[in-house]
C-alpha positions, -999 to +999 in steps of 0.1 A: -357+062+120-391+052+120-396+020+137-409-012+119-423-048+122-405-073+101-426-101+092-408-133+078-424-160+061-406-193+055-410-219+023-437-246+031-457-266+010-487-258+028-503-226+016-475-220-008-491-203-037-517-184-011-505-152+005-515-142+045-529-107+053-514-092+084-528-072+105-515-045+130-539-032+158-570-047+142-560-032+110-550-048+074-517-039+069-506-058+037-502-094+023-469-122+027-460-146+004-443-177+004-404-171+013-413-134+013-404-108+043-421-078+045-418-046+068-446-022+085-441+011+097-458+011+136-450+037+161-434+027+196-454+008+220-473-022+224-489-036+194-512-069+185-503-084+152-525-117+141-521-135+102-552-146+083-561-170+056-596-172+044-615-180+077-582-194+096-560-174+115-532-173+138-525-167+177-522-134+186-492-122+190-480-088+212-451-068+211-433-042+228-418-018+202-387-005+218-359-006+196-360+003+155-370-032+144-391-060+160-390-094+139-419-117+138-421-153+122-453-169+107-461-203+091-487-231+088-492-251+121-498-282+096-467-289+085-448-323+091-469-352+103-493-324+115-502-322+073-528-353+083-545-332+105-553-304+080-591-310+079-589-306+119-572-273+119-594-253+092-627-266+112-620-271+149-585-251+153-594-225+129-574-201+154-545-221+150-540-228+116-511-201+112-488-194+139-468-162+146-435-161+169-411-130+179-379-137+169-348-127+196 
């Protein structure tokens, strides 16, 4: 069975009509839309994952693929009361506009 990285994106008002680009080890592997789950085949070992939209991006997440599937979740940082600071996120915090977390 080929190991995979499964990326899940919840439904948020922010960026609802736009797709995020998913990069694994610096290579654009595909896009993920609102409320979508995508899987990317990878080799066993350590991988760097990042999500991008326009000039903004997520944190860099390093995962160790030892099992068949590693689950990752992605979403926008400017939700809830933070939505008021969207302009700050797209200018000064553009490297934190999105977030990535490994789901265990």
